[in-house]
C-alpha positions as CSV (number, residue, x, y, z in Angstrom):
1,X,0.0,0.0,0.0
2,X,2.8,2.5,0.9
3,X,4.5,1.9,-2.4
4,X,1.4,2.7,-4.3
5,X,0.8,5.8,-2.2
6,X,4.3,7.0,-2.8
7,X,3.7,6.7,-6.6
8,X,0.5,8.7,-6.3
9,X,2.3,11.4,-4.4
10,X,5.0,11.5,-7.0
11,X,2.4,11.9,-9.8
12,X,0.7,14.7,-7.8
13,X,4.0,16.6,-7.7
14,X,4.6,15.9,-11.3
15,X,1.2,17.4,-12.2
16,X,2.0,20.5,-10.1
17,X,5.2,21.0,-12.2
18,X,3.3,20.3,-15.5
19,X,0.6,22.9,-14.7
20,X,3.3,25.5,-13.9
21,X,4.9,24.9,-17.3
22,X,4.2,28.0,-19.6
23,X,3.5,25.7,-22.5
24,X,0.8,23.9,-20.6
25,X,-0.6,27.1,-19.2
26,X,-1.5,28.3,-22.7
27,X,-3.1,25.0,-23.6
28,X,-6.6,25.0,-22.0
29,X,-7.3,21.3,-22.9
30,X,-4.1,19.9,-21.3
31,X,-4.4,22.3,-18.4
32,X,-8.0,21.2,-17.7
33,X,-7.0,17.5,-18.0
34,X,-4.1,17.9,-15.5
35,X,-6.2,19.9,-13.1
36,X,-8.9,17.3,-13.1
37,X,-6.4,14.5,-12.5
38,X,-4.8,16.5,-9.7
39,X,-8.1,17.2,-8.1
40,X,-9.0,13.5,-8.1
41,X,-5.9,12.4,-6.3
42,X,-5.4,15.4,-4.0
43,X,-7.5,14.0,-1.1
44,X,-5.5,10.8,-1.2
45,X,-2.2,12.6,-1.2
46,X,-3.2,14.9,1.7
47,X,-4.3,11.9,3.8
48,X,-1.1,10.1,2.9
49,X,1.0,13.1,4.1
50,X,-0.9,13.2,7.3
51,X,-0.1,9.5,7.7
52,X,3.6,10.1,7.1
53,X,3.6,12.9,9.6
54,X,2.0,10.7,12.2
55,X,4.6,8.0,11.6
56,X,7.4,10.5,12.1
57,X,5.8,11.9,15.3
58,X,5.3,8.4,16.6
59,X,8.9,7.4,16.0
60,X,10.2,10.5,17.7
61,X,7.8,10.0,20.7
62,X,8.8,6.3,21.1
63,X,12.5,7.3,21.1
64,X,11.8,9.4,24.2
65,X,11.2,6.2,26.2
66,X,14.9,5.3,25.8
67,X,15.9,8.4,27.7
68,X,17.2,7.1,31.1
69,X,16.7,10.6,32.6
70,X,12.9,10.6,31.8
71,X,10.9,10.9,35.0
72,X,8.1,8.5,35.9
73,X,5.4,11.2,35.4
74,X,6.8,12.2,32.1
75,X,7.1,8.6,31.0
76,X,3.4,8.1,31.7
77,X,2.5,11.1,29.5
78,X,4.8,9.8,26.7
79,X,3.1,6.4,26.8
80,X,-0.3,8.0,26.7
81,X,0.7,10.1,23.7
82,X,2.1,7.0,21.9
83,X,-1.3,5.3,22.3
84,X,-3.1,8.3,20.9
85,X,-0.7,8.4,17.9
86,X,-1.1,4.7,17.3
87,X,-4.9,5.0,17.3
88,X,-4.6,7.9,14.8
89,X,-2.3,5.8,12.6
90,X,-4.8,3.0,12.5
91,X,-7.6,5.5,11.6
92,X,-5.5,6.9,8.7
93,X,-4.6,3.4,7.5
94,X,-8.3,2.5,7.3
95,X,-9.0,5.8,5.4
96,X,-6.2,5.1,3.0
97,X,-7.3,1.6,2.2
98,X,-10.8,2.8,1.5
99,X,-9.5,5.6,-0.7
100,X,-7.4,3.0,-2.7
101,X,-10.4,0.8,-3.4
102,X,-11.0,0.6,-7.2
103,X,-13.6,3.2,-8.2
104,X,-16.7,2.4,-10.2
105,X,-15.8,3.7,-13.6
106,X,-19.4,4.9,-13.9
107,X,-19.5,7.0,-10.8
108,X,-18.9,10.4,-12.5
109,X,-21.5,9.8,-15.2
110,X,-24.9,11.2,-15.7
111,X,-27.8,8.8,-15.0
112,X,-31.0,7.7,-16.5
113,X,-33.6,6.9,-13.9
114,X,-36.7,4.8,-14.7
115,X,-39.6,4.7,-12.2
116,X,-42.5,2.3,-12.8
117,X,-45.6,1.8,-10.8
118,X,-45.8,-1.7,-9.3
119,X,-48.5,-3.4,-7.2
120,X,-51.3,-1.1,-5.9
121,X,-53.1,0.3,-8.8
122,X,-53.7,4.1,-8.8
123,X,-51.9,4.4,-5.5
124,X,-48.8,2.9,-7.0
125,X,-48.9,5.5,-9.7
126,X,-49.2,8.3,-7.2
127,X,-46.2,6.8,-5.3
128,X,-44.2,6.7,-8.5
129,X,-44.9,10.4,-8.9
130,X,-43.8,11.0,-5.3
131,X,-40.5,9.2,-6.0
132,X,-40.0,11.2,-9.2
133,X,-40.5,14.5,-7.3
134,X,-38.1,13.2,-4.5
135,X,-35.3,12.5,-7.0
136,X,-35.7,15.8,-8.9
137,X,-35.6,17.7,-5.5
138,X,-32.5,15.7,-4.5
139,X,-30.8,16.5,-7.9
140,X,-31.7,20.2,-7.5
141,X,-30.1,20.3,-4.0
142,X,-26.9,19.0,-5.5
143,X,-26.9,21.4,-8.4
144,X,-27.7,18.8,-11.0
145,X,-30.0,19.2,-14.0
146,X,-32.9,16.9,-14.7
147,X,-34.4,16.2,-18.1
148,X,-37.7,14.4,-18.6
149,X,-37.3,11.7,-21.3
150,X,-40.6,9.9,-21.2
151,X,-43.7,9.8,-19.1
152,X,-46.9,7.8,-19.1
153,X,-49.4,9.3,-16.7
154,X,-52.3,7.7,-14.9
155,X,-54.6,10.6,-15.2
156,X,-54.9,11.4,-11.5
157,X,-51.5,12.9,-11.0
158,X,-49.5,9.6,-11.0
159,X,-47.2,7.8,-13.4
160,X,-47.4,4.3,-14.9
161,X,-43.8,5.0,-15.9
162,X,-41.5,8.0,-15.9
163,X,-38.0,8.1,-17.3
164,X,-35.7,11.1,-16.8
165,X,-32.0,11.9,-16.9
166,X,-29.9,13.5,-14.1
167,X,-27.0,15.5,-15.4
168,X,-24.2,16.3,-13.0
169,X,-20.7,15.2,-11.9
170,X,-21.0,12.2,-9.5
171,X,-24.7,11.7,-10.1
172,X,-24.3,7.9,-10.6
173,X,-22.1,7.6,-7.5
174,X,-25.0,8.8,-5.3
175,X,-28.1,7.6,-7.1
176,X,-26.9,4.0,-7.9
177,X,-28.1,2.9,-4.5
178,X,-31.7,3.7,-5.4
179,X,-32.2,0.8,-7.8
180,X,-34.8,-1.7,-6.5
181,X,-38.3,-2.0,-5.2
182,X,-39.6,0.9,-3.1
183,X,-42.7,0.2,-0.9
184,X,-45.1,2.7,0.6
185,X,-47.6,2.1,3.4
186,X,-50.3,4.8,3.8
187,X,-54.0,5.5,3.6
188,X,-54.8,6.4,0.0
189,X,-56.9,9.5,-0.7
190,X,-59.5,7.3,-2.3
191,X,-59.8,5.0,0.7
192,X,-63.0,5.9,2.6
193,X,-62.6,3.4,5.4
194,X,-59.1,4.7,6.4
195,X,-57.3,1.4,5.8
196,X,-53.6,1.4,5.3
197,X,-52.6,0.1,1.8
198,X,-49.2,-1.2,0.7
199,X,-48.1,-0.2,-2.8
200,X,-44.8,-0.5,-4.7
201,X,-42.8,1.1,-7.4
202,X,-39.6,0.0,-9.1
203,X,-36.6,2.2,-9.6
204,X,-33.8,1.5,-12.1
205,X,-30.7,3.7,-12.2
206,X,-28.6,3.3,-15.3
207,X,-25.4,5.2,-16.1
208,X,-25.5,7.2,-19.3
209,X,-23.2,5.5,-21.9
210,X,-21.9,6.8,-25.1
211,X,-21.8,5.2,-28.6
212,X,-18.2,4.1,-28.1
213,X,-19.1,2.1,-24.9
214,X,-22.1,0.4,-26.5
215,X,-22.1,-0.1,-30.2
216,X,-25.6,-0.6,-31.6
217,X,-25.9,-1.9,-35.2
218,X,-28.5,0.2,-37.1
219,X,-29.7,-3.0,-38.8
220,X,-30.7,-4.3,-35.4
221,X,-33.2,-1.5,-34.9
222,X,-36.8,-0.9,-36.0
223,X,-37.7,2.8,-35.7
224,X,-41.4,3.8,-35.7
225,X,-42.7,7.3,-35.6
226,X,-46.1,8.4,-34.5
227,X,-48.1,11.4,-33.3
228,X,-47.4,12.3,-29.6
229,X,-50.3,11.8,-27.2
230,X,-48.7,14.4,-24.8
231,X,-49.1,18.1,-24.5
232,X,-48.6,20.3,-27.5
233,X,-52.1,20.7,-29.0
234,X,-52.7,20.5,-32.7
235,X,-49.0,20.9,-33.6
236,X,-48.1,17.7,-31.8
237,X,-51.0,15.8,-33.4
238,X,-50.3,16.9,-36.9
239,X,-46.7,15.9,-36.9
240,X,-45.3,12.5,-36.2
241,X,-42.6,13.5,-33.7
242,X,-42.8,10.6,-31.2
243,X,-40.3,7.8,-31.7
244,X,-40.4,4.1,-30.8
245,X,-37.2,2.1,-31.2
246,X,-37.3,-1.7,-31.0
247,X,-34.0,-3.5,-30.6
248,X,-34.7,-6.7,-32.6
249,X,-32.1,-9.1,-31.0
250,X,-33.4,-8.5,-27.5
251,X,-36.9,-7.3,-28.2
252,X,-36.2,-4.2,-26.0
253,X,-38.6,-1.3,-26.8
254,X,-37.9,2.3,-25.9
255,X,-40.2,5.2,-26.8
256,X,-39.8,9.0,-26.4
257,X,-42.3,11.7,-27.1
258,X,-41.3,14.5,-24.8
259,X,-39.8,16.7,-27.5
260,X,-41.4,18.5,-30.5
261,X,-38.5,17.3,-32.7
262,X,-38.5,13.8,-34.0
263,X,-34.6,13.9,-34.1
264,X,-34.4,14.9,-30.4
265,X,-36.9,12.2,-29.4
266,X,-34.8,9.6,-31.4
267,X,-31.6,10.8,-29.7
268,X,-33.1,10.5,-26.3
269,X,-34.6,7.1,-27.0
270,X,-31.2,5.9,-28.2
271,X,-29.6,7.1,-25.0
272,X,-32.0,5.1,-22.9
273,X,-31.5,2.0,-25.2
274,X,-27.8,2.1,-24.9
275,X,-28.0,2.4,-21.1
276,X,-30.3,-0.6,-20.9
277,X,-28.1,-2.7,-23.2
278,X,-25.1,-1.7,-21.1
279,X,-26.8,-2.8,-17.9
280,X,-27.9,-6.1,-19.5
281,X,-24.3,-6.8,-20.6
282,X,-22.9,-6.0,-17.2
283,X,-25.4,-8.4,-15.6
284,X,-24.5,-11.2,-18.1
285,X,-20.8,-10.8,-17.4
286,X,-21.5,-11.0,-13.6
287,X,-23.5,-14.1,-14.1
288,X,-20.8,-15.7,-16.2
289,X,-18.2,-15.0,-13.5
290,X,-20.4,-16.9,-11.1
291,X,-20.6,-14.2,-8.5
292,X,-22.7,-15.9,-5.8
293,X,-21.8,-13.4,-3.1
294,X,-24.0,-10.4,-3.0
295,X,-23.3,-7.2,-1.2
296,X,-25.4,-6.3,1.8
297,X,-26.1,-3.0,0.2
298,X,-27.8,-4.8,-2.6
299,X,-27.3,-5.8,-6.2
300,X,-29.5,-3.2,-7.7
301,X,-31.9,-5.8,-9.0
302,X,-35.4,-4.5,-9.5
303,X,-37.0,-7.4,-7.7
304,X,-35.2,-6.5,-4.5
305,X,-37.2,-4.6,-1.9
306,X,-34.9,-2.0,-0.7
307,X,-36.9,0.6,1.2
308,X,-40.2,1.2,3.0
309,X,-41.9,4.6,3.4
310,X,-44.4,4.3,6.2
311,X,-46.7,7.3,6.6
312,X,-48.6,6.4,9.8
313,X,-45.3,6.1,11.7
314,X,-43.4,8.9,9.8
315,X,-40.8,6.3,9.1
316,X,-38.4,5.4,6.3
317,X,-36.6,2.1,6.6
318,X,-33.8,0.9,4.3
319,X,-33.8,-2.8,4.6
320,X,-30.3,-3.4,3.2
321,X,-28.5,-1.8,6.1
322,X,-31.3,-1.9,8.7
323,X,-31.5,1.9,8.9
324,X,-34.7,3.6,10.1
325,X,-35.2,7.3,10.3
326,X,-38.3,9.2,11.4
327,X,-38.2,12.1,8.9
328,X,-40.5,10.8,6.1
329,X,-41.5,14.3,4.9
330,X,-37.9,15.5,4.6
331,X,-36.9,12.4,2.7
332,X,-39.7,12.8,0.2
333,X,-38.6,16.4,-0.2
334,X,-35.3,15.1,-1.4
335,X,-33.3,14.9,1.8
336,X,-31.6,11.6,1.0
337,X,-28.0,12.3,1.9
338,X,-28.1,10.6,5.3
339,X,-29.4,7.4,3.8
340,X,-27.1,7.4,0.7
341,X,-24.0,8.2,2.8
342,X,-24.7,5.3,5.1
343,X,-25.3,3.0,2.1
344,X,-22.0,4.1,0.6
345,X,-20.2,3.5,3.9
346,X,-21.7,0.0,4.2
347,X,-20.7,-0.9,0.7
348,X,-17.1,0.4,1.3
349,X,-16.9,-1.7,4.5
350,X,-18.0,-4.8,2.6
351,X,-15.5,-4.3,-0.1
352,X,-12.7,-3.8,2.4
353,X,-13.8,-7.0,4.2
354,X,-13.9,-8.9,0.9
355,X,-10.3,-7.8,0.2
356,X,-9.0,-8.8,3.6
357,X,-10.7,-12.2,3.4
358,X,-9.5,-12.7,-0.2
């Protein structure tokens, strides 16, 4: 570990020298590239330097114990200081191991989020709308942009399905934990007897992928255009702007009608198709490797119930890590950071454990 850290620190200093080079300073592309790389490794380098400082301080403090003139009271203080330094050393070693874990290559990408109403009829559609609002509020709080790609409404303010994109650095690193089945327990507005109903909605979070990462053969596609059923009045009805793309080898169908332009709808539908094909290929590779062990945080499979939103008890429970918080209204307003950070911590702990066991 220390050898790897030394190499990272060496690269950090090299980047500082490169960025100070007048030739690089006048090249915006290279300067941005170097600055981004330096920003990514800087937290690791700073922690490593703290670690080295603690090692030096610990060695100096331990050497004081060999002084024959050291009084008993002073010796006790030195021993106490040594214990504190050793504890700090262990903390930093743990931090460094976590920081050296391989990063998910998709973490910095934009994401495509697909929410579909599950069991529960109209109430499930309303819950899907609640989740959509929750995620758009969460994105807004992080300075990310959201873009609606496709929506099939229920007519009473809910969604049978809603697909949207979240654009922002690190969006996937945070939202990837949201894939799975979300369950709501509450009294529906249409329930006269006041009985609590349980409804579900599924969430799929897919990293946005480009054409290089997923190559789609045009001959494998059937593209149909039709008049949009969404807002837009006569203009939308007279022009076939909506697009439906069928991927013939898999039978996967993606439609988009949120834009007035047929080209824009096609581009958006292709973005969703590539992300779905990418996720399908990743799952196939994982199955081929025979990965039987599944992280406690969850596999992201849509069939996995991950969270319950209980209105009568003002409770949100994440079943993967056994976390319960009593701030349901705040969570539905997009206050998800506490949950997501604890999920990320749990995943990191599992990965560290897997490395130590392996």
